[in-house]
Residue, then its C-alpha position, 0 to 999 in steps of 0.5 A: m142382238n146383243c153387244a157380244l154378238q155384234l162384236l163378233i160379227f163385226n170382227g169377223i167381217t173386218g177379218l174376212t175382209l183384211a184377209a181377202n186383201a192379203q191375197t190380192g198382192a204385196n204392191e198394191s197401197a195400203f187397204p183400205n184406200r177407198a170406199l167399202r161397200i156392204v151389199v144387202p141382197f134385199f129391201p130396206g127395213g128387214t133383218p139383214d139391212i138393219q145388221a148392216r147398218l147396226l155394223t156400218e158406223r163402227l167398222s167406218q170408224r175402225l177402218g177410216q174409210p166410208v162404208v156404203i150399204d147397197n140395197r139390192g132386193g129381189s128374187n129372193g136374195v139372188i140379185g144381190m148375191e149375184l152382184v157380189a159373186r161377180a164384183p172383184a175379188d179385192g175386199f171391198t165388196i161384202a155381203c150381209s144377207t140370210v142362211g137362204a141366199w148363202t146355203v139353200h138357194p144354190y140347191l133349190y135354184k138355177l143360179p146365173 
């Protein structure tokens, strides 16, 4: 993965996280005020896991908070994606996955 693509993904994740937090309310403390969690719905060592680990250090430096990778492998990504879908909409839990888990699985499987 080249550096320009990594920077594009990094800025996209940061922007989405900040935008999600902006909708939660003005009276809350400044974002981020605790650790962020990146859920990778596959076992360690795969492409999504490697991409998340490449972004974690820079994201942590930029936001000033720790970023934790949570690998939740199994059921072809459904378990991890369900965890993200059920997480509070506060911007502290995001997913790093493949195209299949985002676009194909809803049409192939009866998801929880």
